[in-house]
C-alpha positions as CSV (number, residue, x, y, z in Angstrom):
1,M,0.0,0.0,0.0
2,T,1.4,3.4,-0.9
3,K,0.9,6.6,1.0
4,P,-0.8,9.4,-0.8
5,K,1.5,12.3,-1.5
6,R,0.9,15.2,0.8
7,H,0.0,18.6,-0.6
8,L,2.2,21.6,0.1
9,P,0.4,24.9,0.8
10,T,2.8,26.7,-1.6
11,S,2.1,24.3,-4.5
12,P,0.6,25.9,-7.6
13,F,-1.5,22.8,-8.1
14,K,-4.9,22.1,-6.5
15,A,-5.0,19.8,-3.6
16,P,-6.4,16.3,-4.4
17,V,-10.0,15.7,-3.6
18,T,-10.5,13.0,-1.0
19,P,-13.9,11.2,-1.4
20,A,-16.2,11.2,1.5
21,P,-16.6,7.9,3.3
22,K,-19.7,6.0,2.3
23,H,-22.3,5.2,4.9
24,F,-24.9,2.6,4.6
25,A,-28.0,2.0,6.8
26,L,-30.0,-1.2,7.5
27,G,-32.4,-1.8,4.6
28,D,-30.5,0.2,2.0
29,Q,-30.6,-1.3,-1.5
30,V,-27.1,-1.5,-3.0
31,T,-25.3,-2.7,-6.0
32,H,-21.9,-4.4,-6.1
33,D,-19.6,-4.8,-9.1
34,V,-19.1,-8.5,-8.4
35,Y,-22.3,-9.7,-6.6
36,G,-25.0,-7.5,-8.2
37,L,-28.1,-6.2,-6.4
38,G,-28.5,-6.6,-2.7
39,R,-29.9,-5.2,0.6
40,V,-27.9,-4.3,3.7
41,I,-29.0,-6.5,6.6
42,G,-26.2,-5.7,9.1
43,I,-23.7,-2.9,9.9
44,E,-20.4,-2.9,11.8
45,D,-19.7,0.8,12.2
46,G,-16.8,1.8,10.0
47,I,-15.7,-1.8,9.5
48,A,-18.1,-3.8,7.3
49,A,-21.6,-4.2,6.0
50,L,-23.4,-7.5,5.8
51,V,-25.3,-7.6,2.5
52,D,-27.9,-10.1,1.3
53,F,-27.4,-10.8,-2.4
54,S,-30.2,-13.3,-3.2
55,S,-27.6,-16.0,-3.9
56,A,-25.5,-15.4,-0.7
57,Q,-24.9,-13.2,2.3
58,V,-21.6,-11.4,2.0
59,R,-19.6,-9.3,4.5
60,I,-18.2,-6.3,2.5
61,L,-15.3,-4.5,4.2
62,S,-14.9,-0.8,4.4
63,P,-14.1,1.4,2.3
64,Y,-16.8,-0.2,0.1
65,A,-14.9,0.5,-3.1
66,K,-17.1,-1.7,-5.4
67,M,-20.4,-1.0,-3.7
68,T,-22.8,1.9,-4.3
69,K,-26.1,2.8,-2.7
70,L,-29.2,2.9,-5.0
């Protein structure tokens, strides 16, 4: 894992935009790049989300890179 480069205040370039962390709630409908459509059935704050995809229940770890809320 590489560290992100820090931004110097004197730099002529804009600071990189860091995406806001994604938050999911119980019952949220989500889509995942690998598993498809599912519904959040459990939350571990800041650690993982348990999602029911009709074929399986999967624990998705934070930062939820491949999962988006619908």
